[in-house]
A tleap script that builds the chain and sets N, CA, C and O, in Angstrom:
source leaprc.protein.ff14SB
mol = sequence {
  NMET ALA VAL ILE GLN ASP ILE PRO GLY HIE
  PHE THR THR TYR SER THR PHE THR ASP ALA
  PHE ASN THR MET ASP GLY PHE ILE TYR GLY
  TYR HIE LYS THR LEU ALA PRO ILE ASP THR
  ALA ALA ALA GLY ASP VAL ASN LYS ASP ASN
  VAL ILE ASP ILE MET ASP ALA LEU THR ILE
  GLN THR GLN LEU ARG TYR CGLN
}
set mol.1.N position { -0.143 37.221 75.533 }
set mol.1.CA position { -0.285 37.950 74.289 }
set mol.1.C position { -1.760 38.213 74.060 }
set mol.1.O position { -2.630 37.474 74.520 }
set mol.2.N position { -2.007 39.277 73.342 }
set mol.2.CA position { -3.377 39.649 73.034 }
set mol.2.C position { -3.588 39.608 71.526 }
set mol.2.O position { -2.688 39.920 70.746 }
set mol.3.N position { -4.775 39.222 71.141 }
set mol.3.CA position { -5.178 39.239 69.743 }
set mol.3.C position { -6.378 40.173 69.654 }
set mol.3.O position { -7.383 39.979 70.338 }
set mol.4.N position { -6.261 41.183 68.806 }
set mol.4.CA position { -7.352 42.117 68.595 }
set mol.4.C position { -7.852 41.907 67.181 }
set mol.4.O position { -7.099 42.037 66.216 }
set mol.5.N position { -9.113 41.585 67.070 }
set mol.5.CA position { -9.732 41.329 65.771 }
set mol.5.C position { -10.614 42.534 65.454 }
set mol.5.O position { -11.696 42.686 66.020 }
set mol.6.N position { -10.140 43.393 64.539 }
set mol.6.CA position { -10.857 44.620 64.194 }
set mol.6.C position { -11.160 44.607 62.703 }
set mol.6.O position { -10.354 45.049 61.885 }
set mol.7.N position { -12.325 44.098 62.369 }
set mol.7.CA position { -12.750 43.956 60.976 }
set mol.7.C position { -13.721 45.094 60.671 }
set mol.7.O position { -14.679 45.295 61.417 }
set mol.8.N position { -13.494 45.845 59.588 }
set mol.8.CA position { -14.415 46.939 59.269 }
set mol.8.C position { -15.859 46.455 59.191 }
set mol.8.O position { -16.155 45.443 58.557 }
set mol.9.N position { -16.746 47.190 59.843 }
set mol.9.CA position { -18.160 46.835 59.835 }
set mol.9.C position { -18.540 45.805 60.865 }
set mol.9.O position { -19.667 45.308 60.843 }
set mol.10.N position { -17.643 45.466 61.767 }
set mol.10.CA position { -17.898 44.469 62.800 }
set mol.10.C position { -17.475 45.023 64.156 }
set mol.10.O position { -16.667 45.949 64.232 }
set mol.11.N position { -18.024 44.453 65.220 }
set mol.11.CA position { -17.555 44.807 66.552 }
set mol.11.C position { -16.120 44.312 66.713 }
set mol.11.O position { -15.775 43.249 66.198 }
set mol.12.N position { -15.293 45.056 67.411 }
set mol.12.CA position { -13.923 44.642 67.701 }
set mol.12.C position { -13.954 43.615 68.821 }
set mol.12.O position { -14.619 43.822 69.836 }
set mol.13.N position { -13.233 42.501 68.643 }
set mol.13.CA position { -13.177 41.470 69.674 }
set mol.13.C position { -11.743 41.334 70.168 }
set mol.13.O position { -10.790 41.604 69.436 }
set mol.14.N position { -11.607 40.915 71.414 }
set mol.14.CA position { -10.307 40.780 72.063 }
set mol.14.C position { -10.175 39.380 72.640 }
set mol.14.O position { -11.120 38.869 73.241 }
set mol.15.N position { -9.020 38.753 72.469 }
set mol.15.CA position { -8.735 37.444 73.040 }
set mol.15.C position { -7.283 37.439 73.524 }
set mol.15.O position { -6.452 38.201 73.028 }
set mol.16.N position { -6.994 36.592 74.473 }
set mol.16.CA position { -5.620 36.466 74.961 }
set mol.16.C position { -5.221 34.990 74.951 }
set mol.16.O position { -6.068 34.098 74.996 }
set mol.17.N position { -3.914 34.763 74.891 }
set mol.17.CA position { -3.403 33.409 75.021 }
set mol.17.C position { -2.034 33.482 75.675 }
set mol.17.O position { -1.374 34.521 75.649 }
set mol.18.N position { -1.618 32.371 76.259 }
set mol.18.CA position { -0.330 32.300 76.938 }
set mol.18.C position { 0.449 31.103 76.405 }
set mol.18.O position { -0.057 30.336 75.586 }
set mol.19.N position { 1.671 30.952 76.873 }
set mol.19.CA position { 2.517 29.815 76.516 }
set mol.19.C position { 2.723 29.700 75.006 }
set mol.19.O position { 2.482 28.643 74.422 }
set mol.20.N position { 3.166 30.782 74.380 }
set mol.20.CA position { 3.385 30.771 72.936 }
set mol.20.C position { 4.764 30.252 72.566 }
set mol.20.O position { 5.037 29.994 71.394 }
set mol.21.N position { 5.657 30.093 73.581 }
set mol.21.CA position { 7.001 29.618 73.283 }
set mol.21.C position { 7.563 28.909 74.511 }
set mol.21.O position { 7.017 29.003 75.610 }
set mol.22.N position { 8.671 28.195 74.296 }
set mol.22.CA position { 9.353 27.491 75.369 }
set mol.22.C position { 10.856 27.560 75.077 }
set mol.22.O position { 11.260 27.686 73.921 }
set mol.23.N position { 11.661 27.480 76.102 }
set mol.23.CA position { 13.111 27.466 75.941 }
set mol.23.C position { 13.627 26.060 76.207 }
set mol.23.O position { 13.325 25.461 77.240 }
set mol.24.N position { 14.416 25.535 75.257 }
set mol.24.CA position { 14.992 24.209 75.412 }
set mol.24.C position { 16.440 24.264 74.940 }
set mol.24.O position { 16.709 24.673 73.810 }
set mol.25.N position { 17.361 23.859 75.787 }
set mol.25.CA position { 18.792 23.872 75.460 }
set mol.25.C position { 19.274 25.252 75.027 }
set mol.25.O position { 20.139 25.365 74.159 }
set mol.26.N position { 18.718 26.296 75.626 }
set mol.26.CA position { 19.135 27.651 75.318 }
set mol.26.C position { 18.515 28.252 74.073 }
set mol.26.O position { 18.831 29.388 73.718 }
set mol.27.N position { 17.638 27.518 73.402 }
set mol.27.CA position { 16.968 28.017 72.207 }
set mol.27.C position { 15.490 28.235 72.507 }
set mol.27.O position { 14.889 27.495 73.287 }
set mol.28.N position { 14.920 29.242 71.890 }
set mol.28.CA position { 13.494 29.514 72.056 }
set mol.28.C position { 12.744 28.839 70.915 }
set mol.28.O position { 13.047 29.054 69.742 }
set mol.29.N position { 11.768 28.025 71.275 }
set mol.29.CA position { 10.928 27.320 70.311 }
set mol.29.C position { 9.506 27.820 70.439 }
set mol.29.O position { 8.961 27.892 71.541 }
set mol.30.N position { 8.906 28.164 69.318 }
set mol.30.CA position { 7.510 28.587 69.333 }
set mol.30.C position { 6.592 27.383 69.246 }
set mol.30.O position { 6.944 26.355 68.667 }
set mol.31.N position { 5.429 27.521 69.821 }
set mol.31.CA position { 4.398 26.495 69.762 }
set mol.31.C position { 3.414 26.827 68.652 }
set mol.31.O position { 3.149 27.993 68.361 }
set mol.32.N position { 2.886 25.794 68.048 }
set mol.32.CA position { 1.779 25.985 67.115 }
set mol.32.C position { 0.535 26.167 67.967 }
set mol.32.O position { 0.142 25.261 68.701 }
set mol.33.N position { -0.077 27.321 67.874 }
set mol.33.CA position { -1.252 27.624 68.688 }
set mol.33.C position { -2.436 27.908 67.782 }
set mol.33.O position { -2.318 28.630 66.792 }
set mol.34.N position { -3.557 27.342 68.125 }
set mol.34.CA position { -4.809 27.691 67.482 }
set mol.34.C position { -5.443 28.775 68.324 }
set mol.34.O position { -5.582 28.613 69.536 }
set mol.35.N position { -5.825 29.858 67.717 }
set mol.35.CA position { -6.352 30.988 68.464 }
set mol.35.C position { -7.837 30.857 68.762 }
set mol.35.O position { -8.501 31.851 69.060 }
set mol.36.N position { -8.345 29.684 68.688 }
set mol.36.CA position { -9.745 29.443 69.044 }
set mol.36.C position { -9.829 29.254 70.554 }
set mol.36.O position { -8.875 28.714 71.115 }
set mol.37.N position { -10.819 29.625 71.218 }
set mol.37.CA position { -11.973 30.289 70.617 }
set mol.37.C position { -11.825 31.795 70.630 }
set mol.37.O position { -11.862 32.427 71.686 }
set mol.38.N position { -11.658 32.359 69.459 }
set mol.38.CA position { -11.756 33.811 69.330 }
set mol.38.C position { -13.230 34.107 69.119 }
set mol.38.O position { -13.891 33.483 68.288 }
set mol.39.N position { -13.725 35.044 69.864 }
set mol.39.CA position { -15.137 35.384 69.733 }
set mol.39.C position { -15.449 35.783 68.297 }
set mol.39.O position { -14.639 36.421 67.623 }
set mol.40.N position { -16.608 35.406 67.854 }
set mol.40.CA position { -17.045 35.772 66.519 }
set mol.40.C position { -17.369 37.256 66.491 }
set mol.40.O position { -18.077 37.759 67.364 }
set mol.41.N position { -16.861 37.941 65.510 }
set mol.41.CA position { -17.127 39.375 65.389 }
set mol.41.C position { -18.510 39.576 64.780 }
set mol.41.O position { -18.771 39.147 63.656 }
set mol.42.N position { -19.381 40.225 65.521 }
set mol.42.CA position { -20.735 40.464 65.044 }
set mol.42.C position { -20.723 41.567 63.993 }
set mol.42.O position { -20.123 42.623 64.189 }
set mol.43.N position { -21.390 41.308 62.884 }
set mol.43.CA position { -21.427 42.280 61.792 }
set mol.43.C position { -22.502 43.329 62.031 }
set mol.43.O position { -23.456 43.097 62.774 }
set mol.44.N position { -22.344 44.464 61.407 }
set mol.44.CA position { -23.384 45.478 61.418 }
set mol.44.C position { -22.974 46.804 62.002 }
set mol.44.O position { -23.611 47.811 61.692 }
set mol.45.N position { -21.956 46.867 62.822 }
set mol.45.CA position { -21.559 48.119 63.458 }
set mol.45.C position { -20.578 48.861 62.563 }
set mol.45.O position { -19.387 48.935 62.866 }
set mol.46.N position { -21.079 49.409 61.460 }
set mol.46.CA position { -20.197 50.013 60.476 }
set mol.46.C position { -19.642 51.360 60.908 }
set mol.46.O position { -18.599 51.774 60.402 }
set mol.47.N position { -20.303 52.060 61.828 }
set mol.47.CA position { -19.781 53.354 62.280 }
set mol.47.C position { -18.989 53.244 63.577 }
set mol.47.O position { -18.590 54.256 64.152 }
set mol.48.N position { -18.759 52.004 64.041 }
set mol.48.CA position { -17.883 51.710 65.192 }
set mol.48.C position { -18.281 52.444 66.471 }
set mol.48.O position { -17.416 52.903 67.217 }
set mol.49.N position { -19.595 52.558 66.730 }
set mol.49.CA position { -20.034 53.157 67.984 }
set mol.49.C position { -20.474 52.096 68.998 }
set mol.49.O position { -21.068 52.419 70.027 }
set mol.50.N position { -20.176 50.823 68.695 }
set mol.50.CA position { -20.496 49.674 69.550 }
set mol.50.C position { -21.986 49.432 69.717 }
set mol.50.O position { -22.414 48.807 70.688 }
set mol.51.N position { -22.778 49.927 68.769 }
set mol.51.CA position { -24.222 49.704 68.766 }
set mol.51.C position { -24.636 49.473 67.319 }
set mol.51.O position { -24.215 50.209 66.426 }
set mol.52.N position { -25.452 48.464 67.086 }
set mol.52.CA position { -26.012 48.260 65.752 }
set mol.52.C position { -27.398 48.897 65.765 }
set mol.52.O position { -28.303 48.425 66.453 }
set mol.53.N position { -27.551 49.973 64.998 }
set mol.53.CA position { -28.798 50.717 65.019 }
set mol.53.C position { -29.075 51.335 63.651 }
set mol.53.O position { -28.411 51.015 62.665 }
set mol.54.N position { -30.062 52.220 63.608 }
set mol.54.CA position { -30.451 52.849 62.351 }
set mol.54.C position { -29.312 53.676 61.762 }
set mol.54.O position { -29.231 53.845 60.545 }
set mol.55.N position { -28.432 54.190 62.620 }
set mol.55.CA position { -27.316 54.989 62.114 }
set mol.55.C position { -26.388 54.139 61.246 }
set mol.55.O position { -25.814 54.640 60.279 }
set mol.56.N position { -26.237 52.858 61.584 }
set mol.56.CA position { -25.443 51.957 60.742 }
set mol.56.C position { -26.112 51.770 59.385 }
set mol.56.O position { -25.442 51.781 58.352 }
set mol.57.N position { -27.437 51.597 59.387 }
set mol.57.CA position { -28.178 51.427 58.139 }
set mol.57.C position { -28.060 52.678 57.268 }
set mol.57.O position { -27.904 52.579 56.050 }
set mol.58.N position { -28.134 53.850 57.894 }
set mol.58.CA position { -27.998 55.095 57.138 }
set mol.58.C position { -26.595 55.256 56.565 }
set mol.58.O position { -26.430 55.748 55.449 }
set mol.59.N position { -25.591 54.846 57.320 }
set mol.59.CA position { -24.214 54.912 56.825 }
set mol.59.C position { -24.041 54.003 55.618 }
set mol.59.O position { -23.423 54.397 54.628 }
set mol.60.N position { -24.583 52.789 55.690 }
set mol.60.CA position { -24.506 51.855 54.553 }
set mol.60.C position { -25.214 52.449 53.345 }
set mol.60.O position { -24.686 52.414 52.233 }
set mol.61.N position { -26.409 52.996 53.559 }
set mol.61.CA position { -27.166 53.586 52.466 }
set mol.61.C position { -26.404 54.741 51.813 }
set mol.61.O position { -26.367 54.852 50.587 }
set mol.62.N position { -25.806 55.587 52.624 }
set mol.62.CA position { -25.046 56.729 52.118 }
set mol.62.C position { -23.832 56.263 51.320 }
set mol.62.O position { -23.556 56.800 50.247 }
set mol.63.N position { -23.107 55.274 51.831 }
set mol.63.CA position { -21.915 54.776 51.155 }
set mol.63.C position { -22.266 54.105 49.835 }
set mol.63.O position { -21.552 54.273 48.847 }
set mol.64.N position { -23.347 53.353 49.808 }
set mol.64.CA position { -23.743 52.668 48.569 }
set mol.64.C position { -24.193 53.662 47.512 }
set mol.64.O position { -24.021 53.419 46.318 }
set mol.65.N position { -24.763 54.771 47.938 }
set mol.65.CA position { -25.229 55.791 47.003 }
set mol.65.C position { -24.079 56.410 46.227 }
set mol.65.O position { -24.249 56.803 45.073 }
set mol.66.N position { -22.893 56.501 46.859 }
set mol.66.CA position { -21.758 57.174 46.232 }
set mol.66.C position { -20.761 56.217 45.573 }
set mol.66.O position { -19.657 56.628 45.216 }
set mol.67.N position { -21.132 54.966 45.409 }
set mol.67.CA position { -20.238 54.014 44.754 }
set mol.67.C position { -20.581 53.854 43.299 }
set mol.67.O position { -19.927 53.088 42.591 }
savepdb mol mol.pdb
quit
């Protein structure tokens, strides 16, 4: 299974995990799984171009001006 962490204003991070369930006596049982370590999503990429640069700062400035 894949976990996609897409938080506005942050880089999108991807993580995978396996063995989320097991079959016992014909029934499927889920496991309690901690999704750590999911990479920490770095803040600042508000325009989602995968680069934190002056364009992000300008986007923030523009958005704050109209609020």
